[in-house]
Jmol script that loads the backbone (N, CA, C; Angstrom):
load data "model"
ATOM      1  N   MET A   1       0.837  -1.183   0.000  1.00  0.00           N
ATOM      2  CA  MET A   1       0.000   0.000   0.000  1.00  0.00           C
ATOM      3  C   MET A   1       0.882   1.246   0.000  1.00  0.00           C
ATOM      4  N   LYS A   2       0.411   2.229  -0.701  1.00  0.00           N
ATOM      5  CA  LYS A   2       1.108   3.512  -0.719  1.00  0.00           C
ATOM      6  C   LYS A   2       0.323   4.479   0.160  1.00  0.00           C
ATOM      7  N   TRP A   3       0.990   5.190   1.049  1.00  0.00           N
ATOM      8  CA  TRP A   3       0.395   6.130   1.990  1.00  0.00           C
ATOM      9  C   TRP A   3       0.513   7.525   1.402  1.00  0.00           C
ATOM     10  N   ASN A   4      -0.619   8.157   1.096  1.00  0.00           N
ATOM     11  CA  ASN A   4      -0.643   9.458   0.411  1.00  0.00           C
ATOM     12  C   ASN A   4      -1.135  10.597   1.309  1.00  0.00           C
ATOM     13  N   LEU A   5      -0.805  10.585   2.574  1.00  0.00           N
ATOM     14  CA  LEU A   5      -1.264  11.639   3.484  1.00  0.00           C
ATOM     15  C   LEU A   5      -0.769  13.012   3.043  1.00  0.00           C
ATOM     16  N   ARG A   6       0.493  13.108   2.676  1.00  0.00           N
ATOM     17  CA  ARG A   6       1.036  14.415   2.279  1.00  0.00           C
ATOM     18  C   ARG A   6       0.330  14.953   1.039  1.00  0.00           C
ATOM     19  N   TRP A   7       0.019  14.068   0.103  1.00  0.00           N
ATOM     20  CA  TRP A   7      -0.676  14.492  -1.117  1.00  0.00           C
ATOM     21  C   TRP A   7      -2.068  15.015  -0.780  1.00  0.00           C
ATOM     22  N   ALA A   8      -2.789  14.281   0.068  1.00  0.00           N
ATOM     23  CA  ALA A   8      -4.137  14.705   0.457  1.00  0.00           C
ATOM     24  C   ALA A   8      -4.079  16.013   1.238  1.00  0.00           C
ATOM     25  N   ALA A   9      -3.071  16.173   2.082  1.00  0.00           N
ATOM     26  CA  ALA A   9      -2.925  17.410   2.853  1.00  0.00           C
ATOM     27  C   ALA A   9      -2.557  18.583   1.943  1.00  0.00           C
ATOM     28  N   ALA A  10      -1.704  18.341   0.965  1.00  0.00           N
ATOM     29  CA  ALA A  10      -1.274  19.407   0.063  1.00  0.00           C
ATOM     30  C   ALA A  10      -2.465  19.963  -0.725  1.00  0.00           C
ATOM     31  N   ARG A  11      -3.428  19.096  -1.056  1.00  0.00           N
ATOM     32  CA  ARG A  11      -4.608  19.579  -1.777  1.00  0.00           C
ATOM     33  C   ARG A  11      -5.447  20.513  -0.909  1.00  0.00           C
ATOM     34  N   ARG A  12      -5.257  20.454   0.411  1.00  0.00           N
ATOM     35  CA  ARG A  12      -5.939  21.373   1.331  1.00  0.00           C
ATOM     36  C   ARG A  12      -5.010  22.509   1.754  1.00  0.00           C
ATOM     37  N   ASP A  13      -3.881  22.649   1.087  1.00  0.00           N
ATOM     38  CA  ASP A  13      -2.882  23.678   1.382  1.00  0.00           C
ATOM     39  C   ASP A  13      -2.296  23.509   2.786  1.00  0.00           C
ATOM     40  N   ILE A  14      -2.075  22.268   3.181  1.00  0.00           N
ATOM     41  CA  ILE A  14      -1.437  21.945   4.458  1.00  0.00           C
ATOM     42  C   ILE A  14      -0.057  21.387   4.132  1.00  0.00           C
ATOM     43  N   TRP A  15       0.990  22.046   4.664  1.00  0.00           N
ATOM     44  CA  TRP A  15       2.357  21.697   4.294  1.00  0.00           C
ATOM     45  C   TRP A  15       3.217  21.269   5.472  1.00  0.00           C
ATOM     46  N   ARG A  16       2.704  21.367   6.715  1.00  0.00           N
ATOM     47  CA  ARG A  16       3.492  20.998   7.900  1.00  0.00           C
ATOM     48  C   ARG A  16       2.650  20.156   8.838  1.00  0.00           C
ATOM     49  N   PRO A  17       3.297  19.273   9.610  1.00  0.00           N
ATOM     50  CA  PRO A  17       2.551  18.461  10.574  1.00  0.00           C
ATOM     51  C   PRO A  17       1.774  19.296  11.596  1.00  0.00           C
ATOM     52  N   SER A  18       2.305  20.451  11.986  1.00  0.00           N
ATOM     53  CA  SER A  18       1.589  21.286  12.955  1.00  0.00           C
ATOM     54  C   SER A  18       0.293  21.836  12.361  1.00  0.00           C
ATOM     55  N   ASP A  19       0.294  22.163  11.065  1.00  0.00           N
ATOM     56  CA  ASP A  19      -0.924  22.609  10.392  1.00  0.00           C
ATOM     57  C   ASP A  19      -1.925  21.461  10.267  1.00  0.00           C
ATOM     58  N   LEU A  20      -1.406  20.258  10.043  1.00  0.00           N
ATOM     59  CA  LEU A  20      -2.263  19.079   9.962  1.00  0.00           C
ATOM     60  C   LEU A  20      -2.920  18.809  11.317  1.00  0.00           C
ATOM     61  N   LEU A  21      -2.170  18.983  12.388  1.00  0.00           N
ATOM     62  CA  LEU A  21      -2.722  18.806  13.733  1.00  0.00           C
ATOM     63  C   LEU A  21      -3.876  19.777  13.966  1.00  0.00           C
ATOM     64  N   THR A  22      -3.739  21.006  13.516  1.00  0.00           N
ATOM     65  CA  THR A  22      -4.813  21.996  13.647  1.00  0.00           C
ATOM     66  C   THR A  22      -6.062  21.547  12.885  1.00  0.00           C
ATOM     67  N   ALA A  23      -5.866  21.010  11.678  1.00  0.00           N
ATOM     68  CA  ALA A  23      -7.005  20.509  10.885  1.00  0.00           C
ATOM     69  C   ALA A  23      -7.673  19.332  11.591  1.00  0.00           C
ATOM     70  N   PHE A  24      -6.867  18.479  12.207  1.00  0.00           N
ATOM     71  CA  PHE A  24      -7.423  17.348  12.955  1.00  0.00           C
ATOM     72  C   PHE A  24      -8.243  17.835  14.143  1.00  0.00           C
ATOM     73  N   GLU A  25      -7.718  18.800  14.856  1.00  0.00           N
ATOM     74  CA  GLU A  25      -8.415  19.322  16.035  1.00  0.00           C
ATOM     75  C   GLU A  25      -9.745  19.975  15.656  1.00  0.00           C
ATOM     76  N   ASP A  26      -9.829  20.532  14.455  1.00  0.00           N
ATOM     77  CA  ASP A  26     -11.075  21.155  13.985  1.00  0.00           C
ATOM     78  C   ASP A  26     -12.220  20.148  13.863  1.00  0.00           C
ATOM     79  N   VAL A  27     -11.889  18.860  13.665  1.00  0.00           N
ATOM     80  CA  VAL A  27     -12.923  17.830  13.555  1.00  0.00           C
ATOM     81  C   VAL A  27     -13.000  16.962  14.817  1.00  0.00           C
ATOM     82  N   GLY A  28     -12.327  17.399  15.890  1.00  0.00           N
ATOM     83  CA  GLY A  28     -12.394  16.671  17.153  1.00  0.00           C
ATOM     84  C   GLY A  28     -11.419  15.526  17.278  1.00  0.00           C
ATOM     85  N   PHE A  29     -10.425  15.441  16.419  1.00  0.00           N
ATOM     86  CA  PHE A  29      -9.395  14.405  16.465  1.00  0.00           C
ATOM     87  C   PHE A  29      -8.165  15.035  17.103  1.00  0.00           C
ATOM     88  N   THR A  30      -7.742  14.512  18.257  1.00  0.00           N
ATOM     89  CA  THR A  30      -6.659  15.149  19.010  1.00  0.00           C
ATOM     90  C   THR A  30      -5.483  14.214  19.265  1.00  0.00           C
ATOM     91  N   PRO A  31      -4.801  13.758  18.217  1.00  0.00           N
ATOM     92  CA  PRO A  31      -3.603  12.953  18.439  1.00  0.00           C
ATOM     93  C   PRO A  31      -2.453  13.846  18.886  1.00  0.00           C
ATOM     94  N   SER A  32      -1.419  13.230  19.417  1.00  0.00           N
ATOM     95  CA  SER A  32      -0.245  14.005  19.814  1.00  0.00           C
ATOM     96  C   SER A  32       0.492  14.480  18.563  1.00  0.00           C
ATOM     97  N   LEU A  33       1.283  15.522  18.731  1.00  0.00           N
ATOM     98  CA  LEU A  33       2.058  16.035  17.603  1.00  0.00           C
ATOM     99  C   LEU A  33       3.045  14.982  17.115  1.00  0.00           C
ATOM    100  N   SER A  34       3.577  14.156  18.029  1.00  0.00           N
ATOM    101  CA  SER A  34       4.512  13.113  17.611  1.00  0.00           C
ATOM    102  C   SER A  34       3.804  12.062  16.746  1.00  0.00           C
ATOM    103  N   LYS A  35       2.542  11.744  17.069  1.00  0.00           N
ATOM    104  CA  LYS A  35       1.795  10.802  16.241  1.00  0.00           C
ATOM    105  C   LYS A  35       1.525  11.398  14.862  1.00  0.00           C
ATOM    106  N   VAL A  36       1.169  12.669  14.821  1.00  0.00           N
ATOM    107  CA  VAL A  36       0.931  13.343  13.541  1.00  0.00           C
ATOM    108  C   VAL A  36       2.222  13.379  12.729  1.00  0.00           C
ATOM    109  N   ALA A  37       3.341  13.660  13.378  1.00  0.00           N
ATOM    110  CA  ALA A  37       4.625  13.694  12.679  1.00  0.00           C
ATOM    111  C   ALA A  37       4.979  12.318  12.123  1.00  0.00           C
ATOM    112  N   ALA A  38       4.652  11.249  12.860  1.00  0.00           N
ATOM    113  CA  ALA A  38       4.916   9.890  12.374  1.00  0.00           C
ATOM    114  C   ALA A  38       4.043   9.564  11.165  1.00  0.00           C
ATOM    115  N   LEU A  39       2.779   9.966  11.205  1.00  0.00           N
ATOM    116  CA  LEU A  39       1.894   9.754  10.061  1.00  0.00           C
ATOM    117  C   LEU A  39       2.385  10.552   8.855  1.00  0.00           C
ATOM    118  N   TRP A  40       2.901  11.746   9.107  1.00  0.00           N
ATOM    119  CA  TRP A  40       3.350  12.653   8.066  1.00  0.00           C
ATOM    120  C   TRP A  40       4.655  12.174   7.420  1.00  0.00           C
ATOM    121  N   SER A  41       5.563  11.649   8.235  1.00  0.00           N
ATOM    122  CA  SER A  41       6.920  11.380   7.762  1.00  0.00           C
ATOM    123  C   SER A  41       7.084  10.074   7.004  1.00  0.00           C
ATOM    124  N   GLY A  42       6.169   9.155   7.147  1.00  0.00           N
ATOM    125  CA  GLY A  42       6.368   7.891   6.442  1.00  0.00           C
ATOM    126  C   GLY A  42       5.114   7.060   6.386  1.00  0.00           C
ATOM    127  N   LYS A  43       5.306   5.839   5.983  1.00  0.00           N
ATOM    128  CA  LYS A  43       4.209   4.900   5.820  1.00  0.00           C
ATOM    129  C   LYS A  43       3.943   4.212   7.158  1.00  0.00           C
ATOM    130  N   PRO A  44       2.778   4.439   7.751  1.00  0.00           N
ATOM    131  CA  PRO A  44       2.507   3.825   9.050  1.00  0.00           C
ATOM    132  C   PRO A  44       2.313   2.318   8.920  1.00  0.00           C
ATOM    133  N   ILE A  45       2.687   1.597   9.941  1.00  0.00           N
ATOM    134  CA  ILE A  45       2.504   0.149   9.953  1.00  0.00           C
ATOM    135  C   ILE A  45       1.031  -0.170  10.127  1.00  0.00           C
ATOM    136  N   SER A  46       0.365   0.595  10.962  1.00  0.00           N
ATOM    137  CA  SER A  46      -1.071   0.394  11.163  1.00  0.00           C
ATOM    138  C   SER A  46      -1.734   1.734  11.453  1.00  0.00           C
ATOM    139  N   VAL A  47      -3.005   1.816  11.071  1.00  0.00           N
ATOM    140  CA  VAL A  47      -3.819   2.995  11.357  1.00  0.00           C
ATOM    141  C   VAL A  47      -5.180   2.477  11.793  1.00  0.00           C
ATOM    142  N   ARG A  48      -5.660   2.955  12.924  1.00  0.00           N
ATOM    143  CA  ARG A  48      -6.990   2.545  13.382  1.00  0.00           C
ATOM    144  C   ARG A  48      -8.042   3.058  12.412  1.00  0.00           C
ATOM    145  N   LEU A  49      -9.081   2.258  12.207  1.00  0.00           N
ATOM    146  CA  LEU A  49     -10.121   2.649  11.257  1.00  0.00           C
ATOM    147  C   LEU A  49     -10.838   3.923  11.675  1.00  0.00           C
ATOM    148  N   ASP A  50     -11.083   4.085  12.974  1.00  0.00           N
ATOM    149  CA  ASP A  50     -11.750   5.321  13.400  1.00  0.00           C
ATOM    150  C   ASP A  50     -10.825   6.530  13.216  1.00  0.00           C
ATOM    151  N   ASP A  51      -9.505   6.340  13.371  1.00  0.00           N
ATOM    152  CA  ASP A  51      -8.562   7.424  13.093  1.00  0.00           C
ATOM    153  C   ASP A  51      -8.554   7.748  11.604  1.00  0.00           C
ATOM    154  N   LEU A  52      -8.652   6.723  10.771  1.00  0.00           N
ATOM    155  CA  LEU A  52      -8.685   6.926   9.333  1.00  0.00           C
ATOM    156  C   LEU A  52      -9.913   7.742   8.933  1.00  0.00           C
ATOM    157  N   ASP A  53     -11.047   7.446   9.565  1.00  0.00           N
ATOM    158  CA  ASP A  53     -12.257   8.231   9.307  1.00  0.00           C
ATOM    159  C   ASP A  53     -12.056   9.694   9.687  1.00  0.00           C
ATOM    160  N   LYS A  54     -11.421   9.934  10.827  1.00  0.00           N
ATOM    161  CA  LYS A  54     -11.197  11.313  11.291  1.00  0.00           C
ATOM    162  C   LYS A  54     -10.206  12.048  10.394  1.00  0.00           C
ATOM    163  N   ILE A  55      -9.180  11.332   9.925  1.00  0.00           N
ATOM    164  CA  ILE A  55      -8.212  11.946   9.007  1.00  0.00           C
ATOM    165  C   ILE A  55      -8.927  12.369   7.724  1.00  0.00           C
ATOM    166  N   CYS A  56      -9.783  11.490   7.210  1.00  0.00           N
ATOM    167  CA  CYS A  56     -10.527  11.802   5.986  1.00  0.00           C
ATOM    168  C   CYS A  56     -11.466  12.988   6.203  1.00  0.00           C
ATOM    169  N   ALA A  57     -12.102  13.047   7.375  1.00  0.00           N
ATOM    170  CA  ALA A  57     -12.993  14.174   7.673  1.00  0.00           C
ATOM    171  C   ALA A  57     -12.214  15.484   7.722  1.00  0.00           C
ATOM    172  N   ALA A  58     -11.037  15.448   8.322  1.00  0.00           N
ATOM    173  CA  ALA A  58     -10.229  16.665   8.445  1.00  0.00           C
ATOM    174  C   ALA A  58      -9.718  17.149   7.092  1.00  0.00           C
ATOM    175  N   LEU A  59      -9.412  16.205   6.201  1.00  0.00           N
ATOM    176  CA  LEU A  59      -8.837  16.579   4.910  1.00  0.00           C
ATOM    177  C   LEU A  59      -9.878  16.640   3.792  1.00  0.00           C
ATOM    178  N   GLY A  60     -11.114  16.279   4.102  1.00  0.00           N
ATOM    179  CA  GLY A  60     -12.152  16.295   3.086  1.00  0.00           C
ATOM    180  C   GLY A  60     -11.852  15.337   1.947  1.00  0.00           C
ATOM    181  N   CYS A  61     -11.372  14.154   2.301  1.00  0.00           N
ATOM    182  CA  CYS A  61     -11.009  13.178   1.276  1.00  0.00           C
ATOM    183  C   CYS A  61     -11.637  11.830   1.592  1.00  0.00           C
ATOM    184  N   ALA A  62     -11.423  10.871   0.729  1.00  0.00           N
ATOM    185  CA  ALA A  62     -11.887   9.505   0.938  1.00  0.00           C
ATOM    186  C   ALA A  62     -10.692   8.625   1.288  1.00  0.00           C
ATOM    187  N   VAL A  63     -10.968   7.452   1.819  1.00  0.00           N
ATOM    188  CA  VAL A  63      -9.901   6.520   2.193  1.00  0.00           C
ATOM    189  C   VAL A  63      -9.035   6.199   0.978  1.00  0.00           C
ATOM    190  N   GLY A  64      -9.653   6.082  -0.186  1.00  0.00           N
ATOM    191  CA  GLY A  64      -8.906   5.795  -1.412  1.00  0.00           C
ATOM    192  C   GLY A  64      -7.920   6.886  -1.794  1.00  0.00           C
ATOM    193  N   ASP A  65      -8.124   8.104  -1.264  1.00  0.00           N
ATOM    194  CA  ASP A  65      -7.161   9.183  -1.504  1.00  0.00           C
ATOM    195  C   ASP A  65      -5.926   9.022  -0.628  1.00  0.00           C
ATOM    196  N   LEU A  66      -6.085   8.372   0.531  1.00  0.00           N
ATOM    197  CA  LEU A  66      -4.967   8.179   1.453  1.00  0.00           C
ATOM    198  C   LEU A  66      -4.205   6.887   1.195  1.00  0.00           C
ATOM    199  N   LEU A  67      -4.916   5.833   0.833  1.00  0.00           N
ATOM    200  CA  LEU A  67      -4.309   4.521   0.617  1.00  0.00           C
ATOM    201  C   LEU A  67      -4.462   4.125  -0.838  1.00  0.00           C
ATOM    202  N   GLU A  68      -3.357   3.743  -1.447  1.00  0.00           N
ATOM    203  CA  GLU A  68      -3.365   3.355  -2.852  1.00  0.00           C
ATOM    204  C   GLU A  68      -2.686   1.999  -2.981  1.00  0.00           C
ATOM    205  N   ALA A  69      -3.377   1.057  -3.580  1.00  0.00           N
ATOM    206  CA  ALA A  69      -2.807  -0.277  -3.772  1.00  0.00           C
ATOM    207  C   ALA A  69      -1.663  -0.205  -4.778  1.00  0.00           C
ATOM    208  N   GLU A  70      -0.595  -0.924  -4.477  1.00  0.00           N
ATOM    209  CA  GLU A  70       0.548  -1.012  -5.380  1.00  0.00           C
ATOM    210  C   GLU A  70       0.710  -2.458  -5.803  1.00  0.00           C
ATOM    211  N   PRO A  71       1.244  -2.696  -6.989  1.00  0.00           N
ATOM    212  CA  PRO A  71       1.482  -4.085  -7.389  1.00  0.00           C
ATOM    213  C   PRO A  71       2.516  -4.732  -6.469  1.00  0.00           C
ATOM    214  N   LEU A  72       2.385  -6.042  -6.290  1.00  0.00           N
ATOM    215  CA  LEU A  72       3.347  -6.769  -5.466  1.00  0.00           C
ATOM    216  C   LEU A  72       4.708  -6.758  -6.131  1.00  0.00           C
ATOM    217  N   ALA A  73       5.754  -6.718  -5.309  1.00  0.00           N
ATOM    218  CA  ALA A  73       7.110  -6.806  -5.829  1.00  0.00           C
ATOM    219  C   ALA A  73       7.333  -8.220  -6.366  1.00  0.00           C
ATOM    220  N   ALA A  74       8.306  -8.383  -7.237  1.00  0.00           N
ATOM    221  CA  ALA A  74       8.566  -9.685  -7.860  1.00  0.00           C
ATOM    222  C   ALA A  74       8.813 -10.764  -6.813  1.00  0.00           C
ATOM    223  N   SER A  75       9.443 -10.425  -5.717  1.00  0.00           N
ATOM    224  CA  SER A  75       9.733 -11.424  -4.678  1.00  0.00           C
ATOM    225  C   SER A  75       8.488 -11.801  -3.888  1.00  0.00           C
ATOM    226  N   GLU A  76       7.428 -10.990  -3.956  1.00  0.00           N
ATOM    227  CA  GLU A  76       6.218 -11.264  -3.195  1.00  0.00           C
ATOM    228  C   GLU A  76       5.142 -11.965  -4.018  1.00  0.00           C
ATOM    229  N   GLU A  77       5.365 -12.102  -5.343  1.00  0.00           N
ATOM    230  CA  GLU A  77       4.361 -12.742  -6.177  1.00  0.00           C
ATOM    231  C   GLU A  77       4.298 -14.227  -5.876  1.00  0.00           C
ATOM    232  N   PRO A  78       3.092 -14.779  -5.818  1.00  0.00           N
ATOM    233  CA  PRO A  78       2.994 -16.205  -5.520  1.00  0.00           C
ATOM    234  C   PRO A  78       3.537 -17.038  -6.665  1.00  0.00           C
ATOM    235  N   GLY A  79       4.470 -17.909  -6.353  1.00  0.00           N
ATOM    236  CA  GLY A  79       5.007 -18.837  -7.333  1.00  0.00           C
ATOM    237  C   GLY A  79       4.202 -20.122  -7.299  1.00  0.00           C
ATOM    238  N   PRO A  80       4.612 -21.127  -8.083  1.00  0.00           N
ATOM    239  CA  PRO A  80       3.857 -22.376  -8.111  1.00  0.00           C
ATOM    240  C   PRO A  80       3.742 -23.024  -6.734  1.00  0.00           C
ATOM    241  N   GLU A  81       4.758 -22.844  -5.907  1.00  0.00           N
ATOM    242  CA  GLU A  81       4.710 -23.442  -4.577  1.00  0.00           C
ATOM    243  C   GLU A  81       3.821 -22.679  -3.612  1.00  0.00           C
ATOM    244  N   ARG A  82       3.390 -21.466  -3.962  1.00  0.00           N
ATOM    245  CA  ARG A  82       2.567 -20.649  -3.070  1.00  0.00           C
ATOM    246  C   ARG A  82       1.189 -20.364  -3.647  1.00  0.00           C
ATOM    247  N   GLN A  83       0.782 -21.068  -4.694  1.00  0.00           N
ATOM    248  CA  GLN A  83      -0.509 -20.809  -5.298  1.00  0.00           C
ATOM    249  C   GLN A  83      -1.630 -21.308  -4.396  1.00  0.00           C
ATOM    250  N   ALA A  84      -2.724 -20.613  -4.459  1.00  0.00           N
ATOM    251  CA  ALA A  84      -3.901 -21.036  -3.702  1.00  0.00           C
ATOM    252  C   ALA A  84      -4.478 -22.296  -4.328  1.00  0.00           C
ATOM    253  N   ALA A  85      -5.216 -23.041  -3.537  1.00  0.00           N
ATOM    254  CA  ALA A  85      -5.838 -24.265  -4.030  1.00  0.00           C
ATOM    255  C   ALA A  85      -6.745 -23.956  -5.212  1.00  0.00           C
ATOM    256  N   GLY A  86      -6.662 -24.784  -6.232  1.00  0.00           N
ATOM    257  CA  GLY A  86      -7.510 -24.603  -7.396  1.00  0.00           C
ATOM    258  C   GLY A  86      -6.868 -23.793  -8.490  1.00  0.00           C
ATOM    259  N   GLN A  87      -5.720 -23.175  -8.239  1.00  0.00           N
ATOM    260  CA  GLN A  87      -5.045 -22.405  -9.270  1.00  0.00           C
ATOM    261  C   GLN A  87      -4.104 -23.323 -10.034  1.00  0.00           C
ATOM    262  N   GLY A  88      -3.719 -22.931 -11.189  1.00  0.00           N
ATOM    263  CA  GLY A  88      -2.759 -23.684 -11.965  1.00  0.00           C
ATOM    264  C   GLY A  88      -3.410 -24.740 -12.851  1.00  0.00           C
ATOM    265  N   GLY A  89      -4.725 -24.672 -13.037  1.00  0.00           N
ATOM    266  CA  GLY A  89      -5.393 -25.583 -13.944  1.00  0.00           C
ATOM    267  C   GLY A  89      -5.714 -26.949 -13.359  1.00  0.00           C
ATOM    268  N   LYS A  90      -5.382 -27.201 -12.118  1.00  0.00           N
ATOM    269  CA  LYS A  90      -5.670 -28.492 -11.506  1.00  0.00           C
ATOM    270  C   LYS A  90      -7.001 -28.421 -10.779  1.00  0.00           C
ATOM    271  N   ALA A  91      -7.809 -29.448 -10.953  1.00  0.00           N
ATOM    272  CA  ALA A  91      -9.069 -29.509 -10.231  1.00  0.00           C
ATOM    273  C   ALA A  91      -8.792 -29.933  -8.796  1.00  0.00           C
ATOM    274  N   VAL A  92      -9.475 -29.318  -7.866  1.00  0.00           N
ATOM    275  CA  VAL A  92      -9.298 -29.637  -6.458  1.00  0.00           C
ATOM    276  C   VAL A  92     -10.608 -30.178  -5.938  1.00  0.00           C
ATOM    277  N   ARG A  93     -10.553 -31.341  -5.313  1.00  0.00           N
ATOM    278  CA  ARG A  93     -11.745 -31.946  -4.749  1.00  0.00           C
ATOM    279  C   ARG A  93     -11.612 -31.958  -3.239  1.00  0.00           C
ATOM    280  N   PRO A  94     -12.702 -31.767  -2.529  1.00  0.00           N
ATOM    281  CA  PRO A  94     -12.624 -31.810  -1.071  1.00  0.00           C
ATOM    282  C   PRO A  94     -12.260 -33.209  -0.594  1.00  0.00           C
ATOM    283  N   VAL A  95     -11.531 -33.252   0.477  1.00  0.00           N
ATOM    284  CA  VAL A  95     -11.117 -34.519   1.072  1.00  0.00           C
ATOM    285  C   VAL A  95     -12.010 -34.780   2.268  1.00  0.00           C
ATOM    286  N   SER A  96     -12.613 -35.967   2.298  1.00  0.00           N
ATOM    287  CA  SER A  96     -13.474 -36.278   3.442  1.00  0.00           C
ATOM    288  C   SER A  96     -12.619 -36.712   4.622  1.00  0.00           C
ATOM    289  N   ARG A  97     -13.097 -36.430   5.812  1.00  0.00           N
ATOM    290  CA  ARG A  97     -12.389 -36.789   7.035  1.00  0.00           C
ATOM    291  C   ARG A  97     -12.972 -38.075   7.591  1.00  0.00           C
ATOM    292  N   ARG A  98     -12.178 -38.729   8.346  1.00  0.00           N
ATOM    293  CA  ARG A  98     -12.683 -39.910   9.043  1.00  0.00           C
ATOM    294  C   ARG A  98     -13.535 -39.450  10.214  1.00  0.00           C
ATOM    295  N   GLY A  99     -14.507 -40.250  10.591  1.00  0.00           N
ATOM    296  CA  GLY A  99     -15.330 -39.914  11.734  1.00  0.00           C
ATOM    297  C   GLY A  99     -16.468 -38.966  11.388  1.00  0.00           C
ATOM    298  N   GLY A 100     -16.857 -38.918  10.119  1.00  0.00           N
ATOM    299  CA  GLY A 100     -18.016 -38.110   9.745  1.00  0.00           C
ATOM    300  C   GLY A 100     -17.684 -36.712   9.277  1.00  0.00           C
ATOM    301  N   GLY A 101     -16.491 -36.176   9.554  1.00  0.00           N
ATOM    302  CA  GLY A 101     -16.096 -34.873   9.064  1.00  0.00           C
ATOM    303  C   GLY A 101     -16.776 -33.693   9.705  1.00  0.00           C
ATOM    304  N   HIS A 102     -17.373 -33.867  10.860  1.00  0.00           N
ATOM    305  CA  HIS A 102     -18.047 -32.744  11.527  1.00  0.00           C
ATOM    306  C   HIS A 102     -17.045 -32.004  12.395  1.00  0.00           C
ATOM    307  N   ARG A 103     -17.074 -30.711  12.308  1.00  0.00           N
ATOM    308  CA  ARG A 103     -16.212 -29.891  13.153  1.00  0.00           C
ATOM    309  C   ARG A 103     -17.017 -29.342  14.310  1.00  0.00           C
ATOM    310  N   SER A 104     -16.336 -29.086  15.386  1.00  0.00           N
ATOM    311  CA  SER A 104     -17.023 -28.448  16.507  1.00  0.00           C
ATOM    312  C   SER A 104     -17.172 -26.952  16.203  1.00  0.00           C
ATOM    313  N   LEU A 105     -18.101 -26.326  16.824  1.00  0.00           N
ATOM    314  CA  LEU A 105     -18.334 -24.907  16.629  1.00  0.00           C
ATOM    315  C   LEU A 105     -17.288 -24.111  17.407  1.00  0.00           C
ATOM    316  N   PRO A 106     -16.936 -22.936  16.892  1.00  0.00           N
ATOM    317  CA  PRO A 106     -15.973 -22.097  17.619  1.00  0.00           C
ATOM    318  C   PRO A 106     -16.594 -21.610  18.925  1.00  0.00           C
ATOM    319  N   PRO A 107     -15.755 -21.247  19.909  1.00  0.00           N
ATOM    320  CA  PRO A 107     -16.285 -20.735  21.180  1.00  0.00           C
ATOM    321  C   PRO A 107     -16.979 -19.395  20.980  1.00  0.00           C
ATOM    322  N   ASN A 108     -17.920 -19.097  21.839  1.00  0.00           N
ATOM    323  CA  ASN A 108     -18.664 -17.833  21.736  1.00  0.00           C
ATOM    324  C   ASN A 108     -17.869 -16.684  22.232  1.00  0.00           C
TER     325      ASN A 108
END
end "model"
wireframe off; spacefill off
backbone 0.3
color backbone group
């Protein structure tokens, strides 16, 4: 994924993390300046969905403006040994289990 926070902010004429913090505060989102600087400076490892909603509200954008799918690198493409079942032209049939094949239900 490509993180386009700076691009979305630039379209709102926001050029510094401190200005971005002000825009966030205008919509009731109050992260620390260090968190805003981390979001600004690079690609975050994770972003909470409710934070993503607040970022979009502050910048007047959609999630698709902030996150952009990128093609997988050559080393990450699934090779024949990593293909999902049913790929590669081979028919896949379910395998029956001994004992009736019934699974227990997951815990509540």
